[in-house]
Each structure stands twice: as structure tokens, then as C-alpha cells.
Kinemage of the C-alpha trace (Angstrom):
@kinemage 1
@onewidth
@group {chain A} dominant
@subgroup {mainchain}
@vectorlist {calphas} color= white
{ca met a 1} P 87.138 193.355 137.370
{ca glu a 2} L 84.417 195.051 139.387
{ca ser a 3} L 81.296 196.240 137.655
{ca gly a 4} L 81.029 199.978 137.063
{ca arg a 5} L 84.738 200.723 137.420
{ca val a 6} L 85.282 201.280 133.692
{ca glu a 7} L 83.263 204.032 132.019
{ca ser a 8} L 83.357 204.597 128.273
{ca leu a 9} L 83.336 208.308 127.444
{ca gly a 10} L 83.212 207.677 123.692
{ca gly a 11} L 85.820 208.093 121.001
{ca gly a 12} L 88.149 205.508 122.551
{ca val a 13} L 88.390 207.335 125.897
{ca tyr a 14} L 87.662 205.579 129.192
{ca asn a 15} L 87.649 206.560 132.864
{ca val a 16} L 88.878 203.725 135.066
{ca val a 17} L 88.459 203.828 138.840
{ca gly a 18} L 91.452 202.153 140.449
{ca asp a 19} L 92.434 201.513 144.046
{ca his a 20} L 94.500 204.712 144.130
{ca gly a 21} L 92.440 207.067 141.984
{ca thr a 22} L 90.624 207.503 138.704
{ca tyr a 23} L 92.702 207.398 135.538
{ca thr a 24} L 92.073 208.032 131.858
{ca val a 25} L 92.753 205.327 129.294
{ca val a 26} L 92.846 206.419 125.658
{ca gln a 27} L 92.903 204.249 122.546
{ca asp a 28} L 94.768 205.821 119.632
{ca tyr a 29} L 94.030 205.352 115.923
{ca thr a 30} L 96.252 202.249 115.789
{ca gly a 31} L 94.338 200.588 118.637
{ca lys a 32} L 97.124 201.075 121.190
{ca leu a 33} L 95.931 201.894 124.721
{ca asn a 34} L 97.612 204.485 126.947
{ca cys a 35} L 96.879 205.274 130.597
{ca ser a 36} L 97.497 208.370 132.705
{ca cys a 37} L 98.569 206.388 135.813
{ca pro a 38} L 102.176 206.395 137.094
{ca gly a 39} L 102.495 202.624 136.663
{ca phe a 40} L 101.782 202.815 132.939
{ca leu a 41} L 104.359 205.563 132.512
{ca gln a 42} L 106.997 203.283 134.073
{ca lys a 43} L 106.014 199.889 132.635
{ca ala a 44} L 103.893 200.652 129.539
{ca met a 45} L 101.176 198.356 130.995
{ca cys a 46} L 98.807 198.562 133.956
{ca ser a 47} L 95.636 197.079 135.404
{ca his a 48} L 93.590 200.001 134.037
{ca val a 49} L 94.573 199.174 130.442
{ca thr a 50} L 93.893 195.489 131.154
{ca ala a 51} L 90.414 196.365 132.467
{ca val a 52} L 89.602 198.322 129.292
{ca met a 53} L 90.896 195.460 127.116
{ca leu a 54} L 88.696 192.987 128.999
{ca met a 55} L 85.655 195.255 128.843
{ca thr a 56} L 85.967 195.935 125.116
{ca lys a 57} L 86.595 192.245 124.385
{ca val a 58} L 83.456 191.284 126.317
{ca lys a 59} L 81.412 193.920 124.479
{ca arg a 60} L 82.641 192.686 121.103
{ca arg a 61} L 81.737 189.121 122.056
{ca arg a 62} L 78.178 190.121 122.980
{ca lys a 63} L 77.310 191.447 119.511
{ca pro a 64} L 74.968 189.001 117.768
{ca arg a 65} L 76.437 187.090 114.882
{ca gln a 66} L 74.711 187.277 111.548
{ca asn a 67} L 74.020 183.942 109.927
{ca lys a 68} L 75.237 183.624 106.364
{ca val a 69} L 72.641 182.125 104.081
């Protein structure tokens, strides 16, 4: 995943720059991700969704843990 290719627009909406264009990935209230690219429409999965999943997983991992006392 190249740096700067996934941009969070807020509210679970992301712009993802792919090799063939820029697509919108949206996370619904259940957490499911959907993409506007043709590949997602055919297969219900694509590299754009994978990039958002990786980015959000990395962000969650970076939050500092609170020590329980």
C-alpha cells in the first residue's frame, strides 16, 4: 500500500487512488465496506476496500493503550 493513496473524508468515507482511477469507499453503519469501482460491483471485494481495511487497522493499532491500575 503506497502512502497517500487512501484519504479519509470523515464519516466512514474514503477516497482511494487506484491504478485505473480514484474510487470512493464507504463504510455503512454495520461496518461493511463498499467501493464504487467496477471490480467491487462484480466480486464484492477489491484492492481499494483492502487498502481501507489495512489503513483503519493500522490507525486503531497506533492508539495508545491505557494501563489499568
